[in-house]
N, C-alpha and C positions, 0 to 999 in steps of 0.2 A: 504493501499498499503506500501510497504518495505520501512524504513527509507533509504537515501542512504548519505552520509559522510563519512570523512575517518577515520582513527582509533582513536578510544579514548587513546591509550597507546601509550608509545614510548619504544625502548629499551634505559634501563638504561646507557649502552656504548656510547650511539649517543647524550646522552643530552649535553647541556651547561657545560664548565669546573669548571663555580662558582656555580654549583648546588651543594650544600650539601649534597650528598646522598650516601650511599655504594651501588658500581655496583657491585660487585661480587655474592652478597648473592641471589640476585634477579634479575629477568631478564628484568623486565616491571615495567614502573610506569607511570603514569598519563602524559597525553600529556596536554600542554599549548595549551589553544581553542584560536582564533581570538581575536582579544580587543583592547584595548588602548596601548598596548605595543609591541613591536617587540618579536617575541618566543625567538630569539637569546640572547635578555638582560631581561627576564623577568624570573619568578617561576609562576607555580599553585598554588594556594591558598593552596591545600591540602599539598603540599611538604612545604611550609612555615611552617605549621600550625605543621604538625606530623615532619619534619626532619631540620627545620633550629632554628624554636622557641622551638619545643621541648615541646608543652602544651596537645599533645596527644599523645597516642602510636601507634595506629593503624588507617588507612583508615575509618572503620566502626564507632570508635568513631569521628574524623574527620566531618564524614557525619551524625553524629547523632547532633554535634553541629551546623552546618552550615545550617541542616534543620529546626531547632528550632530558628533560626534567631540570634544569639549570635557573627558573626560577622560583624563588617561592615568595608568598603574599602572608604576611603576620603567622610565620612558621610554616605555612602549607605548602606544599608544590600546587603550581597551576601551570594548567598547558591551554587553556582558553583563551584565544587570542582577544575575546570580548567581554573578558571579564572585568568588569567594574572596579576602578580602583580609586578611592576616597580619603577623606578627611583621616589626615595620623594613622593610615596605612603603610605598614611596614613592607618596601620590598628589599630581598635578598637575594644576591648571585653568589653563593655558597663558591662557585669554582674561581672569581677575581677579588673573592677577601672585602665585596662590597656593599653596603646597606643603605638605604635610602628611605625618608620619613616624608609623606604628602604633608604639606602644613600650608594653611592659607598664607597669601601674600598680595593685598591689594586687587582684592576681586578676582585670585586668579588661585588655583590650587599649585603649587610647585614643589620639588623634591629637594631637599637638604640631604647631604652624606651624613650619615651618624657613626660613630665607634660600636665595637663588635659589645660593648658592654648595654649600648642602648636597646640593641636589634629583638632582644626579649620582653621589651617592655611596651604598652601602647597606652594611650591616655585615650579615656573612652567618656563622652557625654550620656548620661544616665536619661532613658526616654521615658521610661515603664516600669511600676512596679507591682507584681502580683502574687498571693497567696494561692497557694496551689493543695494538694492532698497532704495530709500530714502536717497543715500549716509552715510549709514549706515555701520560703519566700522566694521569688525570683526578680532577677533585674534586665531590663531590655536595654538594650544601649544602641549609640547611634548608627551603628555599622551590622545593624541586624542580629546580633549573636546575643545571647541570653546567660547570665552565671546564675549560679546558685551558690555563693559565698559560704563556707562550712560554718565559719561564727556567726555570729548577728552584729551586722553593722548599721550604722545610724546614715543610710543614704536615703533619698528619695527624688524623685524625676526632674530634673534642672541642676542637679548635681553634678559632679566627676568624677573618675575613676581611675587608677592606675593597675593595668592587670596582665598578668605573664602571658606572653602567647608563643605555642600555641594551647597551653592547657589552661587558660583561660582563669587563672589563680588570681584570686582577691589581694590586691596588695597595699592601696591607700585611696582616700576619700576625700574631696574638697566640695567643701560648699558655697555657696554666692551671700553675701553680707557685707554690710559696710565694713569699708577699709581693706576688703580683700581684694585679691589681683585676681583678674581673669583676662583670657585671651578672645578677641573678637575675630570669629570666625567667617562672619558673611559680611558683605557690603565693601563700599568704596577702600576703606582703610582695615581692610581683614587682615590678619597677622600681625595686628598692634597689642598689648598687651597694656590693659587699661585698671586704674583703681577705682573701685566702685564705692561712691558715696552715699549712696541710700538705694532702697530697695522697696517701689510702691507694689503691693500685691493687686491683681490683676482681679478682673469680673468674669462672667461668665462669656462675654463675647471680646474681652480682651484681655490679655497675658498681661503677667508681673512685666513693671517697669523698674529700671535699674539707670539711674544718674551714675554717670561714669564720667574720670579725667583721665585725660591723655598725657603723655610724655610730654607734649607742649602746653600745658597749662590748661589747653581748651578742653570744655564739657559739653556734653550730650546726652540725652535720654535716650535710650535703646531697649527693644524687646530683650526679656533675660533668654530667651530661644537662641541669641545671637551671639552670647556670650559662653565661656566654656572656663566654669571657675577653677581657679589655679592656686588658692588658700593665700596664706599670710606671703609665700616666698614663692619664687617660680621652682618646679621642680626640678632634678638633675637629670632633665633630659632635652635634647634640643627639640622645640616647638615652632622656631620662628627663621625664616629666613636669614635672618639680620644674626641671629646667636650663634648660626653656623659659620660665619664667614669670618 
């Protein structure tokens, strides 16, 4: 029976603006497949390898690398060229001894190279909290994964946590509050670390709003959904492009 599915390619002119690809020399590019990240805020793995990192020159070369199992995402081998790569994903090339983390940077997602001591850690945004059978609590994270901390932890939707990958072992958590730090993950100034001055509770139709202060002294009111809590001090992992340079 013939396979029924959507198109495996997309017009380059219709791809998200932050994709670092040429849009006029060719008409089509691989489409991001359904996965752990939104299509509007992720890259296909092929585009990351060829156009963003420049580690391969052609699609055929990228497919060869993937089929040989030379690329892992968050500690797991991935061979699909259309696999979505998004916020805070860790891309590791064991044969090369190089690893990268996808971080926000002024409206785009960019890879920053990280050390071997960091590739086993990932900062995640907590999106949901549920209680299952036996009163076991689970937490849904921004990249689609669900974790079940063995010990009781005080986190809720809107907080952030550091986990080990690929084991998903809980390491630490951070809350958004007055005088805490937060990473702006969406918008023109994404990638900047801000100081939270105040948080106003939201309503049914409007989420919570935080007043934040940027490093240049300016302030702004932003929805808490675009802020990734970092606690009182920045965690010792690379989270911004400037921190890696």
